[in-house]
C-alpha positions, 0 to 999 in steps of 0.5 A: 488728215484729209489733204486737198490738192487745188489746181489752177487754170489749165486753158487746154494745156493737156500735156502740162496737166498730165505732168502735174497730175503724175506728181500730185494725184496720189498725194491728196484725198480731194482734188479741186479744179478752179475752172478755165479748162478750155480756150487758148491752149491746143487741147481743151477737149482732151483736158475735159476728157481727162478730168471726166476720167479722173472723176470716174476713177476718184471719189472726190474730184471737185470741178468749179466753173470758170469764166471761159466755160461760162462764155462757152455756154453763152456762145452755145446758146447763141447769146455771144457770137464774138467774145468767146471766139476772140478770147480763145474759143477758136482753139476750143472749137478746133480741139473738137474738130469743129469750124468756127463758121458753124452756127453755135446751135449746130456746134452744140449738137456736135459736142459730146453730151457728157462734155455738155453735162460737165459744163452745165453742172459746174458750181461757182464755189466749194469749201472744205476744212482747209479753204474756200475755192473759187475761180476769180474771187469773192465779195467781201462781207457777203455770205457764200450762199449769196455770192454772185456769178459776177464776183466768182467768175470775173472779179480781180482788183476789188477782191485781190486788194481786200483784206476781208477775212472770210474765215478761211483762206480763199484759193483762186485762179483767173488773175495770172501771176508769175508765182503764186500770190500768198496773202493772209486771206487769199492765195492765187494759183493761176501762174499762166500755163497757157502763156508759157509760164507754169501750171500750179497745184497747191497741196493743203494743209502742207501749203506746198506748191507744185508747178510744171512747165506750161505751153506757150500759146499766147503772149501776155504781160504777166503782172508781178 
């Protein structure tokens, strides 16, 4: 039986990712990352380097778009000069050895092309026999082909409180929990790695959670 490993929000926590992959990489045929590889944590560039190497080494590595990658792309396009820096973008630029006072268009030219291609090519969602995977959530009653960026990258309560049956469990990140959220129609696995909590992977179909210590970077009032 094909096994899938889904990994929650990393946010530059390179050491936690290395530790987690050592425990789960060889236990799954497919590895799915739910987005938010960058911002807030200390090693965004190293996280992306590691994931790119993993994609070279393994045939089935799925990397989804998170809202922080989307904010980075808007920033590099000169469309957002403040929000990105306020929500952890400074740490991302630092990991690339770039100053925050450099114009975004100049910053873009100093980011490796393979990293830019990685960010630009990230899809919103993915599906296999075990579940549907997305960064933040899905709009109830809307076909997967018509899901919007606003829902897939940003939604919280409207999705989390919904009992809508999407036909398969929806595995998501984005909203932080102290431990994975398990509901009949959805599973949330962002367990706050960058807030000193844990980085979590979910192994399917076993429904096994594997968590490793994260890295304390930002105080955060974690929900229950």
